[in-house]
N, C-alpha and C positions, 0 to 999 in steps of 0.2 A: 426574489432580488437576493443575491447573497450577502450573508451577515456583514463581510468585510466590507460591503460598499455602501452601507446606511449614509443617507444624506446628512451633511452637520445640521444638527438643532437649532433653529433660529432663535436668537434672544425676544423675548415677550415684547411687544411694540405698545407704545402708548397710542398709537392711531391705526387705523384700518389699513392705513396707505404703507407699503413699503418703501422703505428711502431707497435710493439708487443704489447706494452701495450694499443694502440687504439683498436687493432683486438681484445683482450681480453674483452674489454669495450664493444665493441658491441655484442661480442657472449654472454656474461652476461645479457645484456640488452634484447637480444632476449629471450635467455634462460627463465628469470624471466617473460617474457611478456606470454610465452607460460605455463607456470608454472601458473601464476594467472588466464588466460582464464579456463575455461567460468564463473568464479565468480567474478572477478576483483581484482587488489591488491591494497594495500593502504588502508588508511580510508579517512573520510570525506564524505561530503554530495554527491560527485560525486562517492563515490565506489558502484560498483556494490552488492546489496543485495540478488537479486534474478535474475535469469536468464530463460526467459520462450522462448525455442527455441533459435531464435538468438537475441530477443530483451530482453534488461537490465532493470530492475527497480531500481533504486539506492535508497541508504540509504536516500538521501534527500527525495526523494518522499514519502518515508515511514512516515518520520519525518513530512513532510507537511498534509499529510493526517491524521497522528493522531492529529495534531492541529486543522484541519478544521472540523474533525468528533468530537472531543471535543466540539469545539466551537457550532456546529450544535445544541448542546443541549440547547443553549440559545432561547429565542423568537424571534429572528432577528430583535429587536427594540432596543436592547443594545448589549456590547460585551460579548462574549460568555467567559467565565472563562477559565483562562489560561493552556496552555497544559503541562500536566505532563513530565517534561524533566530530565531524568538522569544525573549525578548521584545524583546531590542534590535536585533536586525537589523544588528549593527555591521558584520560584514564584506560583507554586501551594500550596506549604505549608503554604505562605502567606495569600494566597487568602481563603483557607480552615481554617485557623486560623479567618480569620476576617467574615468568614461566616460559622460558626458551623452548622452542621445539626445533622439528627440522628444517632446513632452508626451503623457501620456494624458489629459489635460483635454478637453471640448470645444471649448475656447478656445486655439487653437493659439500665442497669443503668450505663455501661461504656461509656464514651464520644468518640465520633469519634476522630483516632489518625490521625491526617493531613498526617503524612510521609506514614504510612502504606496504609491510602486512595490513596494518589499520587501514589503510588505503583503499586496497585491494579490496578488504574486507567490507567496507563502507559502499562501493560500488556493486559489490555481488550482494549485498542484503537489501539495497535499495531497489535493485532489479528485481529481486525476489518480492519484496512487499507491492512493490507497485503492480506486478503480474497478479500477485494475489487479491489486491484490493478492487484492480479494474476487471479482473476476471468473474469476482465473486458480483459487481454489480451488473456486467453484462448479463449474468445467467438470472440474476434477480429481476431484473427489467424483463427479459425475455419472457421469463415464468408469469410475470404478472399479466403482460400482453395476452399470453395463452389461458389467462384464467386461471393459474398453479399459484398456489399459495404454501408456505411452509407448513409441514405437520409438524405442530410444536410439541404434543405427547410423544410423537417419534424421536423427536430432537431430544427430549428428557430422556428417554430410556438410552439413546445412544451415549448420550454423556455418563449415564449410571454404570452403563456396561465400561465405557473408557475409564473411569474412576476405580470400577472393580479390579481391571486389568492392569492398573498400576497401583495396585494396593492402596488406594485412596479414600477408600470408604468413611474414614473418619473425617468431621469438619476440619479436625486441627491439621491432619494431613493434608486435606485439599488445599487449605488455605497457605500451608506452608509451601506446597508444589507451585500455586499460582504466584507467589512471591517469589520463588525461584525462577522462573520462565518469565518474570514481568507480565504477566497477563491477567485476564479475568473471565467469569464464565463466558461473557458475551464473545471473547476471543475464540474461546474452545468452540463454540458453538456455530460459528461463522464458518468454519472448516465442513463441520456435518451438514450445515443446512446447503451449501454450496453443494456437496454431493448428491444430497438428497434433491435436490431441483434439478440437477443434471437428469439424474435417473427418471423424474418424473416427466421433464420434458422430452427424454427421448422416449418414453412409452408413448407419449402422444403423437410424437411425429410418425412412429413406427406403427401407430395403433392400426391400420388398414394391410400392413404387411403379412403376406402367408407364406413366405420364405424367407430363408437365410438372406439370400443373395436381393430379395427387395428390401429387406430392413436395412443392410448395408448401402444400397442404392438410396434409400428415403435418408439414411441419415448423411450420406456424403452430399447429396444436394441442399439439405438443409444446413450443415455446416459450413457450406459455401456461402451461403446467404446470411447465415448468422454472423460470420465473422464481416464481411462487406458491410451489413447495415450497422453493426455496434462499433466498427472501425470509424467511420462515417460519423459517429456520434460523440467521439471521444477526442476531448480537446485538452492536450496538457501543455503547461509552461515548458521553457526552453530546459529547465534544469531537470525536468522529471519525463522528459522524451524517451518511452523506449517503443520497442518494433509493435505494440499494438495502441498505438497513439496516431491519430490523423496526422499529425506534424511528422511523423518519421520520414524522413526521404524516401519516395518510391523507387524500388529498385535496388536498393542499398541493400547489403547483406550485413545483419547482425555482426557487431564487431565481438569475438569472445573476449572476457577478461582474462588476461592471461599474466600470472605473475609477474614482476620485472625480473629478469635476467641478470642485470647489474644493479646490485644494491644500493638505494639511495642514502644519503649522508643524514643521519636524524639532525633535527634540529635541536640544540640544547635546551632550548626556551619551551618545547614542546613538551618535554618529558616530566 
Protein backbone atom coordinates (compact mmCIF):
# COMPACT_ATOMS: atom_id res chain seq x y z
CA UNK A 1 0.00 0.00 0.00
CA UNK A 2 1.44 3.41 -0.89
CA UNK A 3 2.65 5.48 2.04
CA UNK A 4 0.43 8.36 0.86
CA UNK A 5 -2.67 6.26 1.49
CA UNK A 6 -2.29 5.21 5.11
CA UNK A 7 -5.73 5.02 6.76
CA UNK A 8 -6.18 7.57 9.53
CA UNK A 9 -5.36 6.17 12.95
CA UNK A 10 -8.52 5.97 15.06
CA UNK A 11 -8.46 7.35 18.62
CA UNK A 12 -8.33 4.85 21.46
CA UNK A 13 -11.82 3.63 22.44
CA UNK A 14 -13.03 3.03 25.98
CA UNK A 15 -15.14 0.18 24.68
CA UNK A 16 -14.30 -2.68 22.32
CA UNK A 17 -17.31 -1.70 20.20
CA UNK A 18 -16.80 0.99 17.59
CA UNK A 19 -19.30 3.81 17.57
CA UNK A 20 -21.24 4.40 14.35
CA UNK A 21 -19.17 7.52 13.60
CA UNK A 22 -15.85 5.74 14.14
CA UNK A 23 -16.94 2.79 12.04
CA UNK A 24 -17.91 5.12 9.18
CA UNK A 25 -14.60 6.97 9.46
CA UNK A 26 -12.68 3.71 9.20
CA UNK A 27 -14.69 2.61 6.17
CA UNK A 28 -14.20 6.02 4.51
CA UNK A 29 -10.44 5.94 5.08
CA UNK A 30 -10.19 2.44 3.62
CA UNK A 31 -12.37 3.37 0.64
CA UNK A 32 -10.30 6.47 -0.14
CA UNK A 33 -7.14 4.40 0.04
CA UNK A 34 -8.47 1.88 -2.47
CA UNK A 35 -9.64 4.66 -4.78
CA UNK A 36 -6.24 6.35 -4.68
CA UNK A 37 -4.26 3.20 -5.40
CA UNK A 38 -2.38 2.67 -7.71
CA UNK A 39 -1.52 6.32 -8.32
CA UNK A 40 -1.53 7.64 -4.79
CA UNK A 41 -3.67 10.29 -3.16
CA UNK A 42 -2.99 13.81 -2.04
CA UNK A 43 -0.21 16.06 -3.21
CA UNK A 44 3.27 16.99 -2.12
CA UNK A 45 6.66 15.45 -2.73
CA UNK A 46 5.60 12.01 -1.45
CA UNK A 47 2.62 11.72 -3.79
CA UNK A 48 2.92 8.97 -6.38
CA UNK A 49 3.54 10.42 -9.83
CA UNK A 50 4.11 7.14 -11.66
CA UNK A 51 3.63 3.52 -10.69
CA UNK A 52 5.60 0.82 -12.49
CA UNK A 53 4.23 -2.49 -11.31
CA UNK A 54 4.42 -2.36 -7.53
CA UNK A 55 7.05 0.41 -7.47
CA UNK A 56 6.08 4.05 -6.97
CA UNK A 57 7.99 7.01 -8.41
CA UNK A 58 7.12 10.06 -6.34
CA UNK A 59 6.65 13.62 -7.48
CA UNK A 60 9.58 14.49 -5.21
CA UNK A 61 11.87 12.17 -7.19
CA UNK A 62 10.76 13.78 -10.44
CA UNK A 63 11.41 17.28 -9.02
CA UNK A 64 14.82 16.18 -7.75
CA UNK A 65 15.86 14.86 -11.16
CA UNK A 66 14.57 17.96 -12.95
CA UNK A 67 16.89 19.98 -10.71
CA UNK A 68 19.83 17.56 -11.07
CA UNK A 69 19.58 17.21 -14.85
CA UNK A 70 19.35 20.98 -15.23
CA UNK A 71 22.40 21.45 -12.98
CA UNK A 72 24.41 18.89 -14.93
CA UNK A 73 24.44 21.36 -17.79
CA UNK A 74 27.13 23.24 -15.89
CA UNK A 75 30.84 22.42 -16.10
CA UNK A 76 30.83 20.83 -12.65
CA UNK A 77 33.23 23.44 -11.28
CA UNK A 78 30.59 26.00 -10.36
CA UNK A 79 26.94 25.77 -9.26
CA UNK A 80 24.52 24.82 -12.02
CA UNK A 81 21.69 27.17 -12.98
CA UNK A 82 18.58 27.01 -10.77
CA UNK A 83 15.89 24.53 -11.66
CA UNK A 84 12.73 25.90 -13.27
CA UNK A 85 10.06 25.54 -10.56
CA UNK A 86 6.44 26.25 -11.48
CA UNK A 87 4.19 28.12 -11.21
CA UNK A 88 6.24 31.33 -10.84
CA UNK A 89 9.74 30.16 -11.89
CA UNK A 90 11.12 32.99 -9.74
CA UNK A 91 14.71 31.75 -9.33
CA UNK A 92 14.95 30.65 -12.96
CA UNK A 93 13.61 33.97 -14.27
CA UNK A 94 15.97 35.96 -12.05
CA UNK A 95 18.93 33.87 -13.28
CA UNK A 96 17.98 34.25 -16.94
CA UNK A 97 17.61 38.01 -16.58
CA UNK A 98 21.06 38.15 -15.01
CA UNK A 99 22.51 35.89 -17.75
CA UNK A 100 20.84 36.93 -21.00
CA UNK A 101 21.46 34.60 -23.89
CA UNK A 102 20.37 34.09 -27.50
CA UNK A 103 16.69 34.14 -28.33
CA UNK A 104 14.65 30.94 -28.63
CA UNK A 105 12.55 32.69 -31.23
CA UNK A 106 12.78 32.10 -34.97
CA UNK A 107 13.36 35.85 -35.20
CA UNK A 108 16.92 36.51 -33.96
CA UNK A 109 16.22 40.16 -33.21
CA UNK A 110 13.71 39.24 -30.49
CA UNK A 111 15.51 38.85 -27.14
CA UNK A 112 15.06 35.70 -25.07
CA UNK A 113 12.01 35.96 -22.83
CA UNK A 114 12.95 34.59 -19.38
CA UNK A 115 9.52 33.31 -18.37
CA UNK A 116 8.84 31.57 -21.69
CA UNK A 117 12.32 30.05 -21.54
CA UNK A 118 11.85 28.78 -17.96
CA UNK A 119 8.48 27.23 -18.82
CA UNK A 120 10.09 25.53 -21.81
CA UNK A 121 13.01 24.27 -19.70
CA UNK A 122 10.62 22.87 -17.09
CA UNK A 123 8.74 20.82 -19.68
CA UNK A 124 11.98 19.67 -21.28
CA UNK A 125 13.65 18.51 -18.07
CA UNK A 126 10.47 17.02 -16.68
CA UNK A 127 10.28 14.81 -19.77
CA UNK A 128 13.96 13.84 -19.34
CA UNK A 129 13.47 13.05 -15.65
CA UNK A 130 10.42 10.87 -16.28
CA UNK A 131 12.12 8.95 -19.07
CA UNK A 132 15.18 8.37 -16.87
CA UNK A 133 13.20 7.18 -13.84
CA UNK A 134 10.70 5.04 -15.73
CA UNK A 135 13.35 3.47 -17.96
CA UNK A 136 15.51 2.65 -14.96
CA UNK A 137 12.58 0.96 -13.26
CA UNK A 138 11.66 -1.02 -16.40
CA UNK A 139 15.21 -2.31 -16.74
CA UNK A 140 15.60 -3.05 -13.01
CA UNK A 141 12.34 -4.98 -12.81
CA UNK A 142 13.03 -6.92 -16.02
CA UNK A 143 16.52 -7.82 -14.82
CA UNK A 144 15.16 -9.02 -11.47
CA UNK A 145 12.63 -11.25 -13.24
CA UNK A 146 15.52 -12.77 -15.22
CA UNK A 147 17.50 -13.36 -12.04
CA UNK A 148 19.98 -10.56 -12.79
CA UNK A 149 21.09 -8.21 -10.02
CA UNK A 150 23.45 -5.21 -9.97
CA UNK A 151 27.13 -6.00 -9.65
CA UNK A 152 28.02 -3.59 -6.85
CA UNK A 153 31.82 -3.99 -7.00
CA UNK A 154 31.70 -3.17 -10.72
CA UNK A 155 29.54 -0.11 -10.01
CA UNK A 156 32.09 1.05 -7.44
CA UNK A 157 34.88 0.69 -9.99
CA UNK A 158 32.89 2.64 -12.58
CA UNK A 159 32.27 5.44 -10.09
CA UNK A 160 35.97 5.57 -9.25
CA UNK A 161 36.86 5.79 -12.95
CA UNK A 162 34.28 8.55 -13.39
CA UNK A 163 35.71 10.56 -10.49
CA UNK A 164 39.24 10.10 -11.82
CA UNK A 165 38.22 11.25 -15.30
CA UNK A 166 36.75 14.46 -13.83
CA UNK A 167 39.68 14.97 -11.44
CA UNK A 168 37.45 14.40 -8.41
CA UNK A 169 39.70 11.99 -6.56
CA UNK A 170 39.79 14.08 -3.37
CA UNK A 171 36.74 13.85 -1.13
CA UNK A 172 36.45 17.64 -0.91
CA UNK A 173 36.41 18.05 -4.70
CA UNK A 174 33.89 15.24 -5.07
CA UNK A 175 31.52 16.70 -2.47
CA UNK A 176 31.82 20.13 -4.05
CA UNK A 177 30.96 18.63 -7.44
CA UNK A 178 27.90 16.84 -6.03
CA UNK A 179 26.75 20.12 -4.50
CA UNK A 180 27.13 21.94 -7.81
CA UNK A 181 25.05 19.36 -9.70
CA UNK A 182 22.58 18.94 -6.80
CA UNK A 183 23.07 15.16 -6.66
CA UNK A 184 24.45 12.44 -4.43
CA UNK A 185 26.40 9.25 -5.04
CA UNK A 186 23.19 7.22 -5.45
CA UNK A 187 22.15 9.50 -8.30
CA UNK A 188 25.42 8.89 -10.13
CA UNK A 189 25.19 5.14 -9.55
CA UNK A 190 21.65 5.03 -10.99
CA UNK A 191 22.91 5.75 -14.49
CA UNK A 192 25.78 3.26 -14.16
CA UNK A 193 23.41 0.62 -12.82
CA UNK A 194 20.94 1.06 -15.69
CA UNK A 195 23.70 0.64 -18.28
CA UNK A 196 25.12 -2.38 -16.47
CA UNK A 197 21.73 -4.12 -16.26
CA UNK A 198 20.98 -3.39 -19.92
CA UNK A 199 24.24 -5.10 -20.92
CA UNK A 200 23.48 -8.08 -18.69
CA UNK A 201 19.92 -8.48 -19.99
CA UNK A 202 21.12 -8.24 -23.61
CA UNK A 203 23.76 -10.89 -22.92
CA UNK A 204 21.16 -13.26 -21.47
CA UNK A 205 18.68 -12.66 -24.30
CA UNK A 206 21.31 -13.36 -26.97
CA UNK A 207 23.13 -16.17 -25.16
CA UNK A 208 22.16 -18.79 -27.75
CA UNK A 209 22.67 -16.58 -30.81
CA UNK A 210 25.49 -17.81 -33.05
CA UNK A 211 25.60 -15.04 -35.65
CA UNK A 212 25.18 -11.28 -35.69
CA UNK A 213 21.88 -11.71 -37.51
CA UNK A 214 20.53 -14.09 -34.87
CA UNK A 215 21.63 -11.72 -32.14
CA UNK A 216 19.89 -8.75 -33.76
CA UNK A 217 16.72 -10.78 -34.36
CA UNK A 218 16.66 -11.95 -30.74
CA UNK A 219 17.08 -8.40 -29.47
CA UNK A 220 14.35 -7.13 -31.81
CA UNK A 221 11.87 -9.76 -30.57
CA UNK A 222 12.77 -9.14 -26.97
CA UNK A 223 12.61 -5.36 -27.34
CA UNK A 224 9.09 -5.42 -28.78
CA UNK A 225 7.83 -7.72 -26.02
CA UNK A 226 9.71 -5.80 -23.32
CA UNK A 227 8.12 -2.47 -24.24
CA UNK A 228 4.61 -3.91 -24.52
CA UNK A 229 4.81 -5.66 -21.13
CA UNK A 230 6.21 -2.74 -19.17
CA UNK A 231 4.08 -0.12 -20.89
CA UNK A 232 1.03 -2.06 -19.71
CA UNK A 233 2.38 -1.92 -16.13
CA UNK A 234 3.19 1.81 -16.12
CA UNK A 235 0.46 4.10 -14.75
CA UNK A 236 1.02 7.86 -14.69
CA UNK A 237 -0.95 10.68 -13.15
CA UNK A 238 -2.32 13.11 -15.77
CA UNK A 239 0.36 15.75 -15.22
CA UNK A 240 3.12 13.14 -15.54
CA UNK A 241 1.95 11.32 -18.67
CA UNK A 242 4.71 10.79 -21.26
CA UNK A 243 4.82 8.43 -24.29
CA UNK A 244 6.03 5.52 -22.11
CA UNK A 245 2.95 5.67 -19.85
CA UNK A 246 -0.08 3.43 -20.31
CA UNK A 247 -2.30 6.54 -20.30
CA UNK A 248 -0.62 8.08 -23.34
CA UNK A 249 -3.25 8.19 -26.13
CA UNK A 250 -2.71 5.30 -28.58
CA UNK A 251 -1.58 6.38 -32.01
CA UNK A 252 -0.77 9.88 -30.84
CA UNK A 253 2.52 11.26 -32.12
CA UNK A 254 4.53 12.82 -29.28
CA UNK A 255 4.57 16.59 -29.64
CA UNK A 256 8.12 17.98 -29.62
CA UNK A 257 8.86 20.86 -27.30
CA UNK A 258 9.25 23.77 -29.69
CA UNK A 259 10.32 27.08 -28.12
CA UNK A 260 7.73 29.82 -28.61
CA UNK A 261 8.27 31.91 -31.73
CA UNK A 262 6.31 34.80 -30.27
CA UNK A 263 7.70 36.15 -26.99
CA UNK A 264 5.46 35.88 -23.95
CA UNK A 265 5.09 38.86 -21.67
CA UNK A 266 6.79 38.29 -18.34
CA UNK A 267 4.62 38.75 -15.29
CA UNK A 268 6.26 41.44 -13.11
CA UNK A 269 5.33 39.58 -9.93
CA UNK A 270 7.14 36.44 -11.14
CA UNK A 271 10.56 37.99 -11.28
